[in-house]
C-alpha positions as CSV (number, residue, x, y, z in Angstrom):
1,M,97.8,19.4,-43.2
2,S,101.3,19.4,-44.6
3,H,104.0,17.3,-42.9
4,D,106.9,18.7,-45.0
5,P,109.9,19.7,-42.8
6,I,110.5,23.3,-42.0
7,R,113.1,24.5,-44.5
8,I,115.7,26.7,-42.8
9,L,118.5,29.0,-43.9
10,I,121.3,29.8,-41.4
11,V,123.1,33.1,-41.8
12,D,126.0,33.9,-39.7
13,D,129.6,35.1,-40.4
14,H,131.2,32.7,-37.9
15,M,131.7,29.2,-39.4
16,V,131.8,27.7,-35.8
17,V,128.4,29.3,-34.9
18,R,126.8,28.2,-38.2
19,A,128.0,24.6,-37.6
20,G,126.5,24.8,-34.1
21,L,123.2,26.0,-35.3
22,V,123.1,23.3,-38.0
23,Q,123.6,20.7,-35.4
24,V,121.1,22.1,-33.0
25,I,118.4,22.9,-35.5
26,G,118.9,20.5,-38.3
27,T,118.9,17.3,-36.3
28,K,115.6,18.0,-34.9
29,P,112.5,16.1,-36.3
30,G,110.6,18.2,-38.8
31,M,113.4,20.7,-39.5
32,Q,115.8,20.8,-42.5
33,I,118.7,23.0,-43.0
34,V,118.6,23.9,-46.7
35,G,121.6,26.3,-46.8
36,E,124.1,28.4,-45.0
37,A,125.4,32.0,-45.7
38,A,128.0,34.2,-44.2
39,N,126.6,37.5,-45.0
40,G,123.4,39.4,-46.0
41,E,124.3,39.5,-49.6
42,D,124.7,35.7,-49.8
43,A,121.5,35.3,-47.8
44,I,119.5,37.2,-50.3
45,F,121.0,35.2,-53.2
46,L,120.3,31.8,-51.5
47,C,116.7,32.9,-50.5
48,Q,116.0,33.5,-54.2
49,K,117.5,30.1,-55.0
50,L,116.2,28.0,-52.2
51,R,113.0,29.8,-50.8
52,P,113.4,28.7,-47.2
53,D,110.4,28.9,-44.8
54,I,112.6,30.5,-42.0
55,V,115.8,32.4,-42.1
56,V,117.9,32.6,-38.9
57,M,119.8,35.8,-39.3
58,D,122.9,37.2,-37.4
59,I,122.8,40.8,-36.9
60,R,126.3,42.0,-37.0
61,M,128.2,40.6,-40.0
62,R,130.8,41.7,-42.5
63,G,129.3,43.3,-45.7
64,M,125.6,43.7,-45.5
65,G,124.4,43.5,-41.9
66,G,121.5,41.6,-40.6
67,V,119.0,44.4,-40.4
68,A,119.5,45.5,-43.9
69,A,119.3,42.0,-45.0
70,I,116.1,41.4,-43.1
71,E,114.4,44.4,-44.7
72,T,115.3,43.3,-48.2
73,L,114.3,39.7,-47.6
74,C,111.0,40.7,-46.2
75,K,110.2,42.9,-49.3
76,L,111.5,40.4,-51.9
77,Y,110.3,37.2,-50.2
78,P,107.3,38.0,-47.9
79,E,106.4,34.3,-47.5
80,T,109.8,33.7,-45.8
81,R,110.0,34.5,-42.2
82,V,113.1,35.9,-40.7
83,V,114.3,35.8,-37.1
84,A,117.3,37.5,-35.8
85,L,119.8,35.6,-33.5
86,S,122.3,37.9,-31.9
87,T,124.4,38.7,-28.8
88,F,123.4,42.4,-29.2
89,D,119.9,42.3,-27.7
90,D,119.5,45.9,-26.5
91,P,116.0,47.4,-27.0
92,V,117.0,49.6,-29.9
93,T,118.4,46.6,-31.9
94,V,115.3,44.5,-31.2
95,E,113.0,47.4,-32.4
96,R,115.2,47.9,-35.5
97,V,114.8,44.2,-36.4
98,M,111.0,44.1,-35.9
99,A,110.5,47.3,-37.8
100,A,112.4,45.8,-40.7
101,G,110.0,43.0,-40.9
102,G,111.5,40.4,-38.6
103,R,109.2,37.9,-37.0
104,G,111.5,37.4,-33.9
105,F,114.6,38.3,-31.9
106,L,116.6,35.6,-30.1
107,A,119.6,35.9,-27.8
108,K,122.4,33.5,-28.8
109,T,122.5,32.5,-25.1
110,L,119.3,30.6,-25.6
111,S,119.2,26.8,-24.9
112,A,118.8,24.4,-27.8
113,A,115.2,23.7,-26.7
114,E,114.3,27.3,-26.5
115,L,115.7,28.0,-29.9
116,V,113.9,25.2,-31.7
117,D,110.7,26.1,-29.9
118,A,111.1,29.7,-31.2
119,V,111.6,28.6,-34.8
120,M,108.5,26.4,-34.6
121,R,106.4,29.2,-33.2
122,I,107.5,31.6,-35.9
123,H,106.8,29.0,-38.6
124,R,103.3,28.8,-37.1
125,G,102.9,32.6,-37.7
126,E,103.7,33.6,-34.1
127,I,106.2,36.3,-33.0
128,A,109.1,35.2,-30.8
129,I,111.2,37.4,-28.8
130,K,113.6,36.2,-26.1
131,V,116.5,38.2,-25.0
132,D,118.9,38.0,-22.0
133,G,117.0,40.9,-20.4
134,D,113.8,39.0,-20.0
135,G,114.4,38.3,-16.3
136,A,115.6,41.8,-15.6
137,P,113.5,44.6,-14.2
138,P,111.7,46.5,-16.8
139,E,113.0,49.8,-18.0
140,P,111.7,52.7,-15.9
141,E,110.0,54.4,-18.6
142,A,108.1,51.3,-19.6
143,A,107.1,50.2,-16.0
144,G,105.2,47.1,-17.5
145,N,101.9,49.0,-16.8
146,L,99.3,49.0,-19.7
147,E,97.1,51.5,-17.8
148,D,99.9,54.1,-18.4
149,H,99.1,53.7,-22.1
150,G,95.4,53.9,-21.7
151,L,94.6,50.3,-22.9
152,G,91.4,48.7,-21.5
153,S,90.9,45.1,-20.9
154,Q,89.7,44.3,-24.4
155,Q,92.7,46.0,-26.0
156,R,95.1,44.2,-23.6
157,R,93.6,41.0,-25.1
158,V,94.1,42.4,-28.5
159,L,97.8,43.2,-27.8
160,A,98.2,39.7,-26.2
161,L,96.9,38.1,-29.5
162,L,99.4,40.4,-31.5
163,T,102.3,38.8,-29.8
164,K,101.0,35.4,-31.1
165,G,101.0,36.7,-34.7
166,Y,97.1,36.8,-34.9
167,T,95.6,38.6,-37.9
168,N,92.6,40.8,-37.6
169,A,90.3,37.9,-38.7
170,D,92.0,35.6,-36.0
171,I,91.5,38.2,-33.4
172,A,87.8,38.7,-34.4
173,A,87.1,34.9,-34.2
174,Y,88.9,34.5,-30.9
175,M,87.2,37.4,-29.2
176,N,83.8,37.0,-31.0
177,L,84.1,40.4,-32.7
178,S,83.4,41.6,-36.2
179,V,86.6,42.0,-38.4
180,P,86.1,45.9,-38.6
181,T,85.8,46.1,-34.8
182,A,89.0,43.9,-34.3
183,R,90.7,46.2,-36.9
184,Y,89.6,49.3,-34.9
185,H,91.1,47.8,-31.8
186,V,94.3,46.9,-33.3
187,G,94.6,50.5,-34.7
188,A,93.8,51.9,-31.3
189,V,96.5,49.7,-29.6
190,L,99.2,50.8,-32.1
191,M,98.2,54.5,-31.5
192,K,98.2,54.3,-27.7
193,L,101.5,52.4,-27.6
194,G,103.1,54.9,-30.1
195,V,104.3,52.4,-32.5
196,A,104.1,52.0,-36.3
197,N,103.0,48.4,-36.8
198,R,101.9,45.2,-35.2
199,A,105.4,43.8,-35.0
200,E,106.6,46.8,-33.0
201,A,103.6,46.5,-30.7
202,A,104.4,42.9,-30.0
203,A,108.1,43.6,-29.5
204,M,107.3,46.2,-27.0
205,A,104.7,44.2,-25.2
206,V,107.1,41.2,-24.9
207,R,110.2,43.1,-24.0
208,N,108.4,45.2,-21.2
209,R,106.3,42.5,-20.1
210,L,103.1,44.5,-20.6
211,I,100.9,41.4,-20.9
212,G,100.6,38.2,-18.8
213,D,98.8,34.8,-19.0
214,S,95.5,36.4,-17.7
215,D,95.3,38.7,-20.8
216,F,94.7,35.7,-23.2
């Protein structure tokens, strides 16, 4: 097992914020800040040069914004995982980030420990979504009720595993299913939730608290 540090690129157009992130993340064992960028264009250039493991990306910046940069980076460098860090954590913005290929969405109000934990989870292949609204009541149309979407107990478990970044093979092994059966259930979950991909399903589940510990 590799013990190389997690190589991280910080992208934010505010120098003070970048300095704070470097201090919070870069001083933790097992993590290394390999570069800083002030906009999406610079982030793409530095990714080509540095090939970081993780990019922590602000959303609203001068020049190329975060969502466009995430989409470009995920297409050019699929091995690099990008997480958004923003003060704008409305559901539409979260969904745009996840649809662009982001592996997570984090509010800038997170504690240092929460931020570091999220980066580590994303590096392990999981999806991490933490917004200010996590403690607020769910939106009326979501209601946090999977039965409204027609998901049975097995598909609830599949959705729970999607939030942890599990592949079809991982889900099959965890649930003692064949890979084709796991693939079928993943497709059924996406269809019933009305989302386009696994990341959107995970974002919807986490944001609206559609799953709990009992679903794992």
